[in-house]
Rosetta silent file (secondary structure, phi, psi, omega in degrees, C-alpha in Angstrom):
SEQUENCE: MKPSPFGYSRPASVDEALSTLAAHGSNAKVLAGGQSLLPILSMRLAAPHHLVDINRLTELDYVRLDASTVRVGALARHARVLADTAARVAQPLLAQALRLVAHATIRNRGTTVGSIVHADPSGEMTAVLALLGGSVRVASKSAHRDVPADEFFLGALESAVAPGELALEASFPVLGPRSGTAFVEVSRRQGDYAVCGVGALVELDGDGALSSARTAYLSVSATPLVLDVSEAGEDFAAAAALAHEQVDPEADIHATADYRRHLAGVLTERALRAAHAGAVERSAHG
SCORE:     score description
SCORE:     0.000 S_00000001
   1 L     0.000  165.699  175.180  -42.935  -22.308   25.338 S_00000001
   2 L  -112.756  153.246 -177.970  -39.202  -22.064   25.543 S_00000001
   3 L   -62.224  157.204  165.282  -36.719  -20.974   22.885 S_00000001
   4 L   -64.562  150.041  176.152  -34.902  -23.429   20.779 S_00000001
   5 L   -52.378  141.012  177.944  -31.279  -24.107   21.919 S_00000001
   6 L  -153.286  155.847  172.946  -28.783  -21.482   20.728 S_00000001
   7 E   -80.466  170.262 -172.207  -25.211  -20.425   21.182 S_00000001
   8 E  -147.775  130.573  178.046  -24.413  -17.090   22.831 S_00000001
   9 E  -129.540  142.797  177.063  -21.719  -14.432   22.351 S_00000001
  10 L  -128.871   81.581 -174.796  -21.213  -11.129   24.200 S_00000001
  11 L   -68.343  161.262 -174.266  -18.618   -9.205   22.264 S_00000001
  12 L  -109.604   -0.078  178.014  -16.710   -6.302   23.811 S_00000001
  13 L  -148.615  161.730  176.289  -16.258   -4.291   20.642 S_00000001
  14 H   -58.002  -47.899 -178.508  -18.056   -3.496   17.360 S_00000001
  15 H   -59.406  -38.414  177.641  -15.288   -5.258   15.463 S_00000001
  16 H   -69.290  -42.763  178.525  -15.659   -8.424   17.533 S_00000001
  17 H   -55.338  -43.632  179.246  -19.433   -8.217   17.033 S_00000001
  18 H   -65.455  -42.590 -179.647  -19.018   -7.946   13.251 S_00000001
  19 H   -61.908  -41.794 -179.691  -16.557  -10.868   13.215 S_00000001
  20 H   -65.211  -46.911  177.387  -19.071  -12.992   15.155 S_00000001
  21 H   -59.120  -41.512 -178.693  -21.906  -12.047   12.909 S_00000001
  22 H   -64.827  -35.441 -175.742  -19.753  -12.780    9.777 S_00000001
  23 H   -69.019  -32.108 -176.199  -18.896  -16.252   11.230 S_00000001
  24 H   -95.284  -27.174  175.698  -22.571  -17.159   11.793 S_00000001
  25 H    55.878 -128.057 -176.908  -24.201  -15.438    8.954 S_00000001
  26 H   -67.922  -13.895 -178.340  -27.926  -16.146    8.657 S_00000001
  27 H   -82.743   -3.962 -175.644  -27.855  -18.356   11.717 S_00000001
  28 E  -109.931  147.430  170.749  -27.285  -15.377   14.064 S_00000001
  29 E  -125.849  147.352 -179.112  -29.570  -12.824   15.614 S_00000001
  30 E   -94.419  129.932  175.591  -28.511   -9.629   17.396 S_00000001
  31 E  -107.783  126.039  174.407  -29.819   -9.065   20.939 S_00000001
  32 L  -114.573 -101.514  175.870  -30.005   -5.387   22.135 S_00000001
  33 L   -70.977  -35.650  176.477  -33.065   -4.561   24.252 S_00000001
  34 L    76.643    8.494 -176.523  -34.671   -7.919   23.456 S_00000001
  35 L   -74.967  -19.250  176.407  -38.236   -6.570   23.941 S_00000001
  36 L  -106.599  -38.260 -177.072  -39.298   -7.838   20.485 S_00000001
  37 H   -64.460  -44.534 -170.977  -36.734  -10.688   19.968 S_00000001
  38 H   -64.226  -44.160  178.535  -37.232  -12.653   23.229 S_00000001
  39 H   -65.716  -33.971  175.567  -41.004  -13.195   22.790 S_00000001
  40 H   -60.379  -42.514  174.444  -40.407  -14.314   19.163 S_00000001
  41 H   -59.650  -51.765 -173.287  -37.797  -16.826   20.455 S_00000001
  42 H   -63.701  -30.529  175.659  -40.081  -18.054   23.194 S_00000001
  43 L   -87.926    0.663  179.536  -42.894  -18.646   20.660 S_00000001
  44 L    55.983   35.700  173.418  -40.354  -20.281   18.342 S_00000001
  45 L   -80.953  -16.700  170.278  -41.347  -17.956   15.508 S_00000001
  46 L  -136.832  145.412 -178.664  -37.534  -17.686   15.107 S_00000001
  47 L  -141.314   69.644 -179.332  -34.904  -20.236   15.971 S_00000001
  48 L   -70.591  152.909  175.046  -31.404  -18.789   15.444 S_00000001
  49 L   -78.217  -20.553 -171.955  -28.413  -20.958   16.233 S_00000001
  50 E  -148.555  136.979  174.596  -26.577  -18.083   17.829 S_00000001
  51 E  -107.342  131.018  177.285  -27.354  -14.896   19.702 S_00000001
  52 E  -112.514  100.899 -179.618  -24.934  -11.942   19.583 S_00000001
  53 E   -82.621  121.533 -173.266  -25.546   -9.775   22.605 S_00000001
  54 L  -101.727   17.790 -171.480  -24.337   -6.208   21.898 S_00000001
  55 L   -77.363   -8.247  172.637  -25.047   -4.734   25.305 S_00000001
  56 L   -87.080   -2.598 -176.922  -21.310   -4.304   26.153 S_00000001
  57 L   -86.606   63.637 -171.768  -20.946   -2.011   23.115 S_00000001
  58 H   -59.479  -21.416  179.764  -21.369    1.142   25.065 S_00000001
  59 H   -64.536  -16.155  178.848  -19.916    3.200   22.198 S_00000001
  60 H   -94.695    1.372 -179.482  -23.335    2.625   20.471 S_00000001
  61 L   -93.309   86.663 -177.403  -25.309    4.116   23.427 S_00000001
  62 L  -156.998  154.149  162.298  -25.756    7.724   22.238 S_00000001
  63 E  -124.205  116.963 -176.920  -28.074   10.455   20.998 S_00000001
  64 E  -124.646  150.327  179.602  -26.167   13.099   18.964 S_00000001
  65 E  -131.363  129.987  167.652  -27.253   16.194   17.244 S_00000001
  66 L  -121.608 -162.704 -171.397  -25.738   18.357   14.571 S_00000001
  67 L   -67.535  -28.262 -174.473  -27.212   21.189   12.436 S_00000001
  68 L  -122.103   -5.809 -171.029  -29.241   18.804   10.213 S_00000001
  69 E  -149.194  139.878  167.568  -29.601   15.466   11.888 S_00000001
  70 E   -99.864  126.454 -178.389  -30.466   13.584   15.103 S_00000001
  71 E  -114.577  128.580 -175.731  -28.465   10.397   15.292 S_00000001
  72 E  -119.233  119.234  175.967  -29.535    7.577   17.616 S_00000001
  73 E   -71.365  159.981 -173.190  -27.062    4.816   18.362 S_00000001
  74 L   -61.670  -21.226 -178.704  -27.993    1.128   18.333 S_00000001
  75 L  -107.247    7.948  175.600  -27.912    0.808   22.135 S_00000001
  76 L   -72.353  117.249  179.279  -29.832    4.005   22.977 S_00000001
  77 E   -66.236  155.743  179.838  -32.969    2.992   24.912 S_00000001
  78 H   -55.739  -43.987 -174.481  -36.357    4.386   23.916 S_00000001
  79 H   -60.230  -36.982  179.169  -36.459    6.156   27.381 S_00000001
  80 H   -66.413  -42.620 -177.275  -33.153    7.861   26.753 S_00000001
  81 H   -74.907  -37.220  177.605  -34.132    9.260   23.418 S_00000001
  82 H   -61.159  -32.492 -176.943  -37.516   10.324   24.804 S_00000001
  83 H   -87.203   -9.323 -173.921  -35.817   12.163   27.638 S_00000001
  84 L   -78.157  105.064 -173.705  -33.242   13.952   25.422 S_00000001
  85 H   -63.142  -38.318 -175.781  -34.360   17.633   25.409 S_00000001
  86 H   -69.322  -36.667  178.749  -32.120   18.614   22.510 S_00000001
  87 H   -70.704  -39.218  179.899  -33.380   15.795   20.339 S_00000001
  88 H   -61.897  -40.553 -179.226  -36.989   16.615   21.269 S_00000001
  89 H   -73.380  -38.790 -175.080  -36.610   20.254   20.229 S_00000001
  90 H   -71.098  -40.921 -177.868  -34.695   19.382   17.040 S_00000001
  91 L  -142.986   87.204 -171.809  -37.115   16.757   15.887 S_00000001
  92 H   -60.634  -28.023 -176.885  -40.343   16.694   17.949 S_00000001
  93 H   -61.687  -27.770  175.771  -41.799   13.696   16.160 S_00000001
  94 H   -55.573  -54.445 -178.963  -39.305   11.382   17.975 S_00000001
  95 H   -66.952  -43.169  178.666  -40.791   12.197   21.352 S_00000001
  96 H   -56.910  -31.491 -179.427  -44.360   12.392   20.045 S_00000001
  97 H   -90.954  -40.350 -174.642  -44.135    8.826   18.760 S_00000001
  98 H   -67.267  -25.297 -178.845  -41.887    7.358   21.539 S_00000001
  99 L   -69.633  -16.302  178.872  -44.330    8.334   24.362 S_00000001
 100 L   -97.540    0.225 -178.782  -46.797    5.826   22.661 S_00000001
 101 L   -76.057  110.108  175.402  -44.355    2.965   22.491 S_00000001
 102 L    41.893 -131.059 -179.808  -45.659    0.220   24.787 S_00000001
 103 L  -118.950  166.480 -179.985  -45.079    0.858   28.482 S_00000001
 104 H   -53.314  -44.495 -177.303  -42.427    2.681   30.551 S_00000001
 105 H   -60.682  -38.996 -178.453  -40.831   -0.633   31.598 S_00000001
 106 H   -76.413  -37.342  178.822  -40.383   -1.689   27.972 S_00000001
 107 H   -65.875  -26.848  176.327  -39.121    1.795   26.926 S_00000001
 108 L   -68.558  -21.419 -175.766  -36.531    1.493   29.703 S_00000001
 109 L  -116.503  -40.715 -176.420  -35.098   -1.521   28.028 S_00000001
 110 L   -66.203  153.366 -178.463  -36.062   -1.511   24.377 S_00000001
 111 E  -112.601  144.133 -177.025  -33.862    0.267   21.830 S_00000001
 112 H   -68.351  -41.708  177.323  -35.113    2.637   19.138 S_00000001
 113 H   -65.547  -38.717  173.655  -32.802    1.244   16.498 S_00000001
 114 H   -58.479  -38.357  176.221  -33.778   -2.285   17.423 S_00000001
 115 H   -66.350  -37.547  179.800  -37.432   -1.430   16.969 S_00000001
 116 H   -67.896  -46.429 -177.886  -36.683   -0.063   13.505 S_00000001
 117 H   -66.532  -30.048  174.361  -34.672   -3.055   12.457 S_00000001
 118 H   -59.550  -23.580  175.892  -37.452   -5.365   13.783 S_00000001
 119 L    48.318   39.321  177.369  -39.539   -3.769   11.094 S_00000001
 120 L   -73.667  120.636 -173.879  -42.846   -4.375   12.718 S_00000001
 121 L   -70.297   -8.083  171.919  -45.576   -2.579   10.598 S_00000001
 122 L   -98.411    6.236  179.266  -47.300   -1.799   13.899 S_00000001
 123 L   -87.391  130.511 -175.248  -44.235   -0.132   15.323 S_00000001
 124 H   -60.203  -38.573 -173.846  -44.234    3.633   15.857 S_00000001
 125 H   -75.975  -24.603  170.105  -40.537    4.161   14.961 S_00000001
 126 H   -61.387  -43.098  177.206  -40.798    2.485   11.582 S_00000001
 127 H   -64.966  -40.330 -177.932  -43.397    5.083   10.662 S_00000001
 128 H   -62.617  -52.542  179.287  -41.299    7.923   12.058 S_00000001
 129 H   -53.362  -48.857 -176.785  -38.213    6.878   10.016 S_00000001
 130 H   -65.488  -47.519 -178.459  -40.301    6.546    6.868 S_00000001
 131 H   -61.195  -44.964 -175.146  -42.223    9.846    7.245 S_00000001
 132 H   -80.351   -7.813 -174.789  -39.041   11.881    7.976 S_00000001
 133 L    63.212   43.217  179.268  -37.011   10.186    5.208 S_00000001
 134 L   -79.053 -164.687  179.451  -34.324    9.056    7.599 S_00000001
 135 E  -152.142  166.868  175.232  -31.729    6.336    7.179 S_00000001
 136 E  -127.820  129.741  174.132  -29.979    3.517    8.973 S_00000001
 137 E   -86.047  130.047 -176.009  -26.243    2.989    9.016 S_00000001
 138 E  -126.260  137.167 -179.322  -25.374   -0.739    8.662 S_00000001
 139 E  -125.225  145.586  167.344  -22.026   -2.247    9.007 S_00000001
 140 L  -123.900 -179.566 -179.421  -20.445   -5.704    8.106 S_00000001
 141 L   -62.365  -22.904 -176.360  -16.935   -6.972    8.546 S_00000001
 142 L  -111.463  -15.623 -171.959  -15.959   -5.477    5.201 S_00000001
 143 L  -159.569  160.526  170.102  -18.075   -2.286    4.660 S_00000001
 144 E  -116.426  146.020  176.192  -20.407    0.313    5.971 S_00000001
 145 E  -146.291  152.128  178.482  -23.570    1.579    4.169 S_00000001
 146 E  -108.612  125.445 -176.307  -26.298    4.023    4.788 S_00000001
 147 E  -112.297  120.210  178.880  -29.753    2.635    3.770 S_00000001
 148 E   -68.817  156.340 -176.386  -32.606    5.269    3.247 S_00000001
 149 H   -56.816  -39.300 -178.233  -35.932    4.613    4.817 S_00000001
 150 H   -72.095   -3.490  175.404  -37.637    3.980    1.497 S_00000001
 151 H  -115.690   -7.022 -167.372  -35.292    1.099    0.867 S_00000001
 152 H   -85.979  -32.168 -172.759  -34.943   -0.249    4.473 S_00000001
 153 E  -100.656  116.773 -177.911  -38.354   -1.890    5.018 S_00000001
 154 E  -102.252  -19.273  178.561  -38.825   -4.899    2.795 S_00000001
 155 E   177.755  178.352  174.493  -41.798   -6.558    4.348 S_00000001
 156 L   -54.428  120.641  177.478  -43.467   -7.372    7.622 S_00000001
 157 L    62.005   27.436  179.127  -40.687   -8.091   10.132 S_00000001
 158 E  -137.428  119.094  178.733  -38.092   -7.888    7.257 S_00000001
 159 E  -114.955  173.454  178.045  -35.508   -5.126    6.991 S_00000001
 160 L   -79.207    1.604  179.565  -32.601   -4.526    4.732 S_00000001
 161 L   -75.468  123.889 -174.525  -30.003   -5.521    7.295 S_00000001
 162 L   -89.387  167.885  173.123  -28.389   -8.612    5.710 S_00000001
 163 L   -61.815  138.385 -172.900  -26.901  -11.645    7.421 S_00000001
 164 L    82.881    0.602  176.501  -23.540  -10.656    8.932 S_00000001
 165 L  -104.611  158.585  177.585  -24.563   -6.984    9.336 S_00000001
 166 E  -132.682  128.138  174.399  -25.175   -4.881   12.345 S_00000001
 167 E   -78.461  120.705 -171.548  -27.255   -1.752   12.398 S_00000001
 168 E   -92.810  -40.053 -177.831  -25.165    0.888   14.061 S_00000001
 169 E  -160.643  159.101  168.086  -27.402    4.009   14.208 S_00000001
 170 E  -116.953  143.530 -175.529  -30.531    5.578   12.785 S_00000001
 171 E  -118.631  134.741  177.491  -30.471    9.257   11.501 S_00000001
 172 E  -123.455  128.798  176.543  -33.564   11.557   11.515 S_00000001
 173 E   -62.509  145.799  175.839  -33.553   14.950    9.779 S_00000001
 174 L   -68.436  143.816  178.378  -33.950   18.015   11.998 S_00000001
 175 L   -73.357  138.208 -175.739  -37.364   19.721   11.688 S_00000001
 176 L   -70.069  169.694 -175.365  -37.385   22.913    9.523 S_00000001
 177 L   -74.590  -21.093  179.318  -38.249   26.296   11.088 S_00000001
 178 L  -118.770   32.243 -179.149  -41.693   26.430    9.394 S_00000001
 179 E  -122.758  158.423  178.079  -42.653   22.848    9.910 S_00000001
 180 E  -142.695  158.025 -175.803  -44.678   20.856   12.385 S_00000001
 181 E  -137.171  160.298  170.695  -45.283   17.222   13.356 S_00000001
 182 E  -157.294  158.922  174.614  -47.762   15.125   15.290 S_00000001
 183 E  -143.686  126.146 -178.666  -48.349   11.413   16.061 S_00000001
 184 E  -134.190  158.909 -179.195  -51.681    9.935   17.101 S_00000001
 185 E  -164.229  157.316  174.595  -52.951    6.454   17.389 S_00000001
 186 E  -123.210  130.919  174.692  -55.841    4.258   18.759 S_00000001
 187 E  -126.077  160.231  173.954  -55.119    1.075   20.647 S_00000001
 188 L   -68.109  -32.211  170.736  -57.409   -1.308   22.537 S_00000001
 189 L  -142.256  156.616  176.853  -55.565   -0.646   25.763 S_00000001
 190 L   -60.785  130.810  179.974  -52.815    1.734   26.676 S_00000001
 191 L    92.944  -11.554  171.528  -49.525    0.277   25.748 S_00000001
 192 L   -71.212  159.499  168.058  -50.979   -2.229   23.202 S_00000001
 193 L   -59.224  141.260 -170.422  -49.978   -2.187   19.575 S_00000001
 194 E   -70.796  139.113  168.798  -51.971    0.490   17.797 S_00000001
 195 E   -69.887  -33.808  170.743  -55.023   -0.671   15.775 S_00000001
 196 E  -156.615  142.108  174.766  -54.105    2.297   13.606 S_00000001
 197 E  -142.189  148.423 -178.071  -51.641    5.119   13.989 S_00000001
 198 E  -134.110  132.820  168.763  -50.832    8.218   11.936 S_00000001
 199 E  -109.946  140.705 -177.350  -47.823   10.533   11.965 S_00000001
 200 E  -128.638  147.932  176.211  -48.003   13.849   10.145 S_00000001
 201 E  -137.985  116.794  178.842  -45.388   16.314    8.882 S_00000001
 202 E  -114.518  155.460  174.181  -46.462   19.712    7.476 S_00000001
 203 E  -138.115  137.290  178.515  -44.456   22.628    6.088 S_00000001
 204 E   -98.814  153.468  172.403  -45.492   26.231    5.608 S_00000001
 205 L   -85.293 -179.964 -178.600  -44.255   28.669    2.915 S_00000001
 206 L   -62.097  -15.083  179.232  -42.890   32.091    3.640 S_00000001
 207 L   -95.966   -3.706  176.386  -46.394   33.539    3.691 S_00000001
 208 L    91.051    6.892  178.604  -47.542   31.036    6.339 S_00000001
 209 L   -89.125  151.371 -179.369  -49.648   28.957    3.966 S_00000001
 210 E   -61.785  118.430  177.864  -49.483   25.150    4.006 S_00000001
 211 E   -99.516  -29.311  177.680  -46.988   24.062    1.267 S_00000001
 212 E  -158.217  148.166  177.488  -46.725   20.404    1.853 S_00000001
 213 E  -150.126  131.232 -179.841  -48.172   17.684    4.061 S_00000001
 214 E  -129.088  153.306 -176.718  -47.285   14.032    4.375 S_00000001
 215 E  -134.802  149.615  176.557  -48.704   11.322    6.571 S_00000001
 216 E  -130.839  146.179 -170.874  -47.395    7.926    7.617 S_00000001
 217 E  -123.615  145.461  172.825  -49.498    4.976    8.831 S_00000001
 218 E  -121.057  152.685 -176.972  -48.885    2.055   11.048 S_00000001
 219 L    62.876   23.912  177.554  -50.872   -1.203   11.267 S_00000001
 220 L  -126.999   -5.540  179.662  -52.510   -0.797    7.834 S_00000001
 221 L  -154.910  170.092 -174.426  -49.765   -2.364    5.579 S_00000001
 222 L   -72.635  -22.613  176.769  -46.842   -4.719    5.613 S_00000001
 223 L  -133.855  164.464 -177.553  -44.384   -1.780    5.560 S_00000001
 224 L   -58.027  125.275 -178.480  -44.742    1.829    6.670 S_00000001
 225 E   -93.048  120.913  176.751  -47.195    3.561    4.300 S_00000001
 226 E  -114.529  128.970 -178.896  -46.338    7.237    3.507 S_00000001
 227 E  -115.663  136.414  166.656  -48.890    9.461    1.729 S_00000001
 228 E   -89.117  109.577 -178.888  -48.489   12.955    0.149 S_00000001
 229 L  -110.961   23.625 -174.155  -51.727   14.752    0.940 S_00000001
 230 H   -60.949  -31.456 -179.699  -50.490   18.307    0.049 S_00000001
 231 H   -57.336  -22.874 -178.347  -53.171   18.669   -2.627 S_00000001
 232 H   -79.781   -8.286 -176.494  -55.792   18.999    0.058 S_00000001
 233 L    56.734 -136.440  179.473  -54.094   22.130    1.424 S_00000001
 234 L   -88.826   11.544  173.309  -55.483   23.288    4.752 S_00000001
 235 L   -88.168   83.635 -170.452  -58.705   21.259    4.145 S_00000001
 236 H   -70.813  -22.803  174.003  -57.818   18.519    6.571 S_00000001
 237 H   -66.347  -42.528  175.896  -61.144   16.765    6.150 S_00000001
 238 H   -64.049  -35.351 -179.860  -60.312   16.459    2.409 S_00000001
 239 H   -67.989  -38.647 -178.409  -56.840   15.081    3.357 S_00000001
 240 H   -66.287  -39.076  174.352  -58.594   12.561    5.619 S_00000001
 241 H   -59.226  -39.688  177.757  -60.754   11.475    2.582 S_00000001
 242 H   -64.285  -43.659  177.860  -57.710   10.998    0.532 S_00000001
 243 H   -64.306  -40.173  178.369  -56.208    8.759    3.123 S_00000001
 244 H   -57.924  -35.438 -175.880  -59.423    6.827    3.510 S_00000001
 245 H   -82.117  -30.567 -172.932  -59.410    6.076   -0.134 S_00000001
 246 H   -87.734  -34.349  177.770  -55.719    5.137   -0.434 S_00000001
 247 L   -67.748  148.117 -176.027  -55.102    2.853    2.546 S_00000001
 248 L  -134.305   64.701 -172.846  -55.775   -0.862    1.996 S_00000001
 249 L   -76.883  163.206  176.697  -55.588   -2.541    5.459 S_00000001
 250 L  -109.531  158.113  174.981  -56.355   -6.132    6.169 S_00000001
 251 L   -83.096  154.436  174.159  -58.556   -7.517    8.915 S_00000001
 252 L  -151.007 -170.862 -177.173  -57.258   -9.442   11.939 S_00000001
 253 L   -67.333  -10.897 -175.944  -58.508  -10.452   15.326 S_00000001
 254 L   -95.966  -32.704 -174.264  -58.190   -6.866   16.599 S_00000001
 255 L  -159.002  151.128  170.754  -60.065   -4.895   13.907 S_00000001
 256 L   -76.103  159.772  173.463  -61.878   -5.160   10.561 S_00000001
 257 H   -60.925  -36.511 -177.370  -60.392   -3.647    7.496 S_00000001
 258 H   -70.195  -39.831  174.189  -63.227   -1.168    7.324 S_00000001
 259 H   -62.432  -41.411  176.507  -62.608   -0.039   10.886 S_00000001
 260 H   -67.523  -37.190  174.313  -58.926    0.480   10.270 S_00000001
 261 H   -64.108  -39.540  176.383  -59.735    2.444    7.097 S_00000001
 262 H   -61.523  -44.820  177.388  -62.112    4.548    9.047 S_00000001
 263 H   -61.239  -39.854 -176.565  -59.495    5.175   11.745 S_00000001
 264 H   -61.782  -42.121  176.814  -56.898    6.144    9.132 S_00000001
 265 H   -65.055  -49.756 -174.359  -59.191    9.011    7.891 S_00000001
 266 H   -63.587  -46.830 -177.492  -60.069   10.248   11.368 S_00000001
 267 H   -67.801  -28.960  172.666  -56.576   10.074   12.660 S_00000001
 268 H   -59.307  -45.989  177.505  -55.223   11.745    9.530 S_00000001
 269 H   -64.693  -40.353 -179.677  -57.329   14.765   10.145 S_00000001
 270 H   -67.063  -41.416 -179.312  -56.453   14.892   13.813 S_00000001
 271 H   -69.709  -37.592  178.814  -52.754   14.491   13.195 S_00000001
 272 H   -67.149  -41.243  177.930  -52.648   17.128   10.385 S_00000001
 273 H   -55.283  -47.394 -179.938  -54.492   19.648   12.535 S_00000001
 274 H   -65.062  -42.563 -178.085  -51.962   19.147   15.375 S_00000001
 275 H   -70.708  -35.658  174.798  -49.013   19.279   13.121 S_00000001
 276 H   -64.089  -35.585  177.806  -50.233   22.483   11.395 S_00000001
 277 H   -62.496  -42.447  178.763  -50.804   24.075   14.777 S_00000001
 278 H   -69.518  -32.601  179.356  -47.218   23.190   15.659 S_00000001
 279 H   -67.592  -41.314 -179.377  -45.903   24.541   12.422 S_00000001
 280 H   -65.099  -41.876 -177.327  -47.731   27.899   12.934 S_00000001
 281 H   -70.641  -39.994  176.810  -46.264   28.146   16.447 S_00000001
 282 H   -62.750  -40.625 -178.553  -42.745   27.109   15.327 S_00000001
 283 H   -66.573  -43.535 -177.706  -42.874   29.673   12.505 S_00000001
 284 H   -62.220  -30.552 -175.127  -43.981   32.431   14.887 S_00000001
 285 H   -98.965   -3.120 -167.735  -41.074   31.713   17.220 S_00000001
 286 L   -86.965    0.000    0.000  -38.582   30.903   14.448 S_00000001
């Protein structure tokens, strides 16, 4: 199929982009990498009257790091974020998840912020933002606001970015010195959307014992699901059982609900073990 007819703008500044979005409101869609939007347009699952192409807004193409935060601009491609050594050291979960996003060709074009705004419950970066408790900076013609992850995802393919607004950047907290992360998933073929995926974040106390453990899931709910499994301590099999009990996936053409629930348990244990090992190593060198 071909997309429905639409108008097209290619603004040269953020201000111009915001003015265009304000003028078209809910009839406009933002085009950045286009790896999610263009297939949806072609299948006519969306039919905006106007596309606002932000690819000339090079001031949004950045990965920046300060003492507490990794900030990713709206035009930073997945491949750029994945290749950024400073970002990978400061928050390893970014690279651990990004290496699993689709294929290299798509990572070369797709944007990390665009993936988050798309709010696909099967998208790795939605789970990363939710697990880390990050935020998204959003702008309109009249105001800027920072939306925390727990308020950003409203439903499947639905984010808190309102008509007339543009997501400018996503922020991810830097990993603590006694913390570790991991991201694992199972897909039918390499590069496919995951049947189930799990991100893990663990923290150790001053004596090296596990003090907290959280996991995030993709492809099991309409929005990223985050669980606190700290009560299981270092009994990762028990943590897997907790996850198995708490996830409530739906069946589709790719997997039954029972299979997804089984994977959630298996991958929880695998991710927590890897994250714990990373925390022990990071603590030893920290």
